[in-house]
C-alpha positions in Angstrom: 0.3 6.8 13.3 2.8 4.9 15.5 1.9 1.4 14.2 1.0 -0.2 10.9 -1.1 -2.8 12.7 -2.9 -2.8 16.0 -4.4 -6.1 17.2 -7.2 -6.3 19.8 -7.0 -9.7 21.4 -3.8 -11.8 21.6 -5.2 -15.3 21.2 -3.9 -18.1 19.0 -5.1 -16.6 15.8 -3.5 -13.3 16.6 -0.3 -15.1 17.3 -0.5 -17.0 14.0 -1.0 -13.8 12.1 1.8 -12.0 13.8 4.2 -14.9 13.3 3.3 -14.9 9.6 3.9 -11.2 9.3 7.3 -11.4 11.0 8.5 -14.5 9.3 7.6 -13.1 5.9 9.0 -9.6 6.9 5.7 -8.1 5.8 5.5 -5.8 8.8 8.4 -5.3 11.3 7.8 -6.1 14.9 8.2 -2.5 16.0 5.2 -1.5 13.8 2.8 -3.9 15.5 1.0 -3.5 18.8 -1.2 -6.1 20.5 -3.5 -5.8 23.4 -4.7 -8.6 25.7 -5.9 -8.9 29.3 -3.7 -11.9 29.9 -0.2 -11.3 31.0 0.8 -14.7 29.8 -0.5 -13.9 26.3 1.2 -10.5 26.3 4.5 -12.2 27.1 4.1 -14.4 24.0 4.1 -11.3 21.8 6.8 -9.5 23.8 9.1 -12.4 23.2 8.6 -11.8 19.5 9.6 -8.1 19.9 6.1 -6.8 19.5 4.7 -4.3 22.0 2.0 -5.9 24.0 -0.2 -3.9 26.4 -3.5 -4.3 28.3 -5.3 -1.1 27.4 -7.2 -1.1 24.0 -7.0 2.7 23.9 -3.3 2.3 23.1 -4.4 1.0 19.7 -7.2 3.5 19.0 -5.9 6.4 17.0 -2.4 5.0 16.8 -2.7 2.3 14.1 -3.3 2.5 10.4 -5.1 -0.9 10.6 -6.9 -2.3 13.6 -7.4 -6.1 13.6 -10.2 -7.3 15.9 -9.2 -10.8 17.1 -11.8 -11.1 19.8 -14.6 -13.7 20.3 -18.1 -12.7 19.1 -19.3 -12.1 22.6 -16.4 -9.8 23.3 -17.0 -7.6 20.3 -19.3 -5.0 21.9 -16.9 -4.1 24.7 -13.9 -4.2 22.3 -15.6 -1.7 20.0 -16.6 0.5 23.0 -13.0 0.8 24.0 -11.9 2.0 20.6 -13.6 5.4 20.7 -10.8 7.4 18.9 -10.6 4.9 16.1 -13.8 6.3 14.6 -12.0 9.6 13.9 -8.6 8.2 13.0 -9.5 6.9 9.6 -8.1 3.5 10.5 -9.1 0.4 8.5 -10.9 -2.2 10.7 -10.5 -5.9 10.0 -12.6 -8.3 12.1 -12.0 -12.1 12.3 -14.9 -12.7 14.8 -17.0 -15.6 13.6 -20.6 -14.7 12.8 -20.3 -10.9 13.6 -21.6 -9.0 10.6 -20.0 -5.9 9.2 -23.1 -3.9 9.9 -22.9 -4.8 13.6 -19.4 -3.4 13.7 -20.0 -0.2 11.7 -23.3 0.7 13.1 -24.2 4.1 11.7 -20.5 5.2 11.6 -18.3 5.8 8.6 -15.9 3.1 9.6 -14.3 1.1 6.8 -14.7 -2.6 7.8 -13.4 -5.8 6.3 -14.5 -9.1 7.6 -12.1 -12.0 7.5 -12.2 -15.7 8.3 -8.7 -17.1 8.6 -7.8 -20.5 10.1 -5.1 -21.8 12.5 -2.8 -23.4 9.9 -1.5 -19.9 9.5 0.7 -20.9 12.5 2.7 -23.1 10.0 2.3 -20.8 7.0 -0.5 -22.8 5.4 -3.5 -20.7 6.3 -6.7 -20.2 4.3 -8.5 -16.9 4.7 -11.6 -15.4 3.1 -12.2 -11.7 3.2 -15.2 -9.5 2.3 -15.6 -5.8 2.1 -18.0 -3.5 3.8 -19.3 -0.1 2.5 -16.6 2.5 1.9 -13.8 -0.1 1.7 -11.4 0.7 -1.1 -9.3 -1.6 -3.4 -6.3 -0.4 -1.5 -7.9 -1.5 1.8 -8.5 -4.9 0.3 -4.9 -5.1 -0.9 -3.7 -4.3 2.6 -6.0 -7.0 4.1 -4.7 -9.5 1.6 -1.1 -8.5 2.5 -1.7 -9.4 6.1 -3.2 -12.8 5.6 -1.1 -13.8 2.6 1.9 -13.6 4.8 1.0 -17.1 6.1 -1.3 -18.7 3.5 -3.8 -18.1 0.7 -6.6 -15.5 0.5 -9.8 -15.5 -1.4 -12.3 -12.6 -1.7 -16.0 -13.3 -1.3 -19.2 -11.6 -0.3 -20.6 -11.5 3.2 -23.5 -13.8 2.5 -20.9 -16.6 1.9 -19.0 -16.1 5.2 -21.1 -18.5 7.2 -20.1 -21.2 4.7 -16.5 -20.2 4.8 -16.5 -20.3 8.6 -18.0 -23.8 8.6 -15.7 -25.1 5.9 -12.2 -23.6 6.4 -12.6 -21.7 9.7 -13.7 -24.8 11.6 -12.2 -27.2 9.1 -8.9 -27.9 10.7 -10.7 -29.3 13.7 -12.4 -31.9 11.5 -9.1 -33.1 10.1 -7.5 -33.1 13.6 -10.5 -35.2 14.8 -10.1 -37.7 11.9 -6.3 -38.1 12.6 -7.1 -38.4 16.3 -9.3 -41.4 15.5 -6.8 -42.9 13.1 -4.1 -42.8 15.8 -6.5 -44.3 18.4 -7.4 -47.2 16.1 -3.8 -47.7 15.1 -2.9 -48.2 18.8 -5.9 -50.5 19.3 -4.6 -52.6 16.4 -1.3 -53.0 18.1 0.9 -50.2 16.8 3.1 -48.3 19.3 1.6 -44.8 20.0 4.5 -43.0 18.4 4.3 -45.1 15.2 0.6 -44.7 15.0 0.9 -41.0 15.3 3.7 -40.7 12.7 1.8 -42.9 10.2 -1.5 -41.1 10.6 0.1 -37.6 10.5 2.3 -38.3 7.5 -0.6 -39.9 5.7 -2.7 -36.8 6.3 0.2 -34.5 5.1 0.9 -36.5 2.0 -2.7 -36.8 1.1 -3.2 -33.0 1.4 -0.2 -32.4 -0.8 -1.6 -34.8 -3.4 -4.9 -33.0 -3.3 -3.3 -29.6 -3.8 -0.9 -30.7 -6.6 -3.0 -33.1 -8.5 -5.2 -32.1 -11.4 -7.6 -34.9 -10.5 -10.7 -34.4 -8.3 -10.7 -35.8 -4.7 -13.2 -38.5 -5.7 -10.9 -39.7 -8.4 -7.9 -39.8 -6.1 -10.0 -41.8 -3.6 -11.0 -44.3 -6.3 -7.4 -44.9 -7.3 -6.7 -46.1 -3.8 -9.8 -48.2 -3.6 -9.2 -51.5 -5.3 -12.3 -53.7 -5.8 -12.6 -56.2 -3.0 -9.6 -54.7 -1.2 -9.0 -53.3 2.2 -9.8 -49.7 1.4 -13.1 -50.7 -0.2 -14.0 -52.5 3.0 -13.4 -49.4 5.0 -15.2 -47.1 2.6 -18.2 -49.5 2.5 -18.4 -49.4 6.2 -18.3 -45.6 6.3 -21.1 -45.5 3.8 -23.2 -48.0 5.6 -22.7 -46.0 8.8 -23.9 -42.9 7.0 -20.6 -41.1 7.5 -20.9 -38.9 4.4 -24.3 -37.6 5.5 -23.0 -37.1 9.0 -20.1 -35.1 7.7 -22.3 -32.9 5.6 -24.7 -32.3 8.4 -21.8 -31.5 10.8 -20.5 -28.7 8.5 -24.1 -27.4 8.0 -24.4 -27.3 11.8 -21.3 -25.1 12.0 -22.7 -22.8 9.3 -26.0 -22.6 11.1 -24.2 -21.7 14.4 -22.2 -19.0 12.6 -25.5 -17.5 11.4 -26.9 -17.7 15.0 -23.9 -15.8 16.3 -24.7 -12.9 14.1 -28.1 -12.5 15.8 
């Protein structure tokens, strides 16, 4: 095998994974190959010292592990282009949301791991869940963990939990970005210069996340400690509750999980 890792689809998540692997020195650039139809995306990887090509067949049969970083609707043609991989013994890892392991394996003897990473891998703070298909070995799972732990944490779960993972951590960064987006917007409306509003909102989000990770207290308790009776925070929380924000948030995440399930069909 010429490559330790072959990646089909050179989008943002593939970039995050490769940068994590290179920064952590987990896999050297010359042992990675990426395919993408976009010349601009291929150039991104070329600048990292990674071979980037247009033809998926360059990966098939030449990589110990094949990582499918394609959108769900692109999975069928991507698999069709990987003919030789069925005979190569390569491990297949898919990050396509909602695409079940059975859909990838079909009636073959492919060893398939399904993974759901998220975009904070770009800054070394990713969260990934992985689950094993039939025939997958403990060594295969260790290899998958090695890839994703290069830029974050990894948990192992079962496939019936992957829709929940997709909704919570896969889509989750967008929820936080959306919240910070609104905080910046209202900060400007209240008279803050845009650069100061952004700095305050982003640093608040970063500091709060650090407290959540490092504290032994539950999030609800940390929230209560900021919420003095009759104070400014209580006024804001009371408004969110009266506007049914908690229920809306719950239903939003459930909608994402439902959509993940729909994609599988």
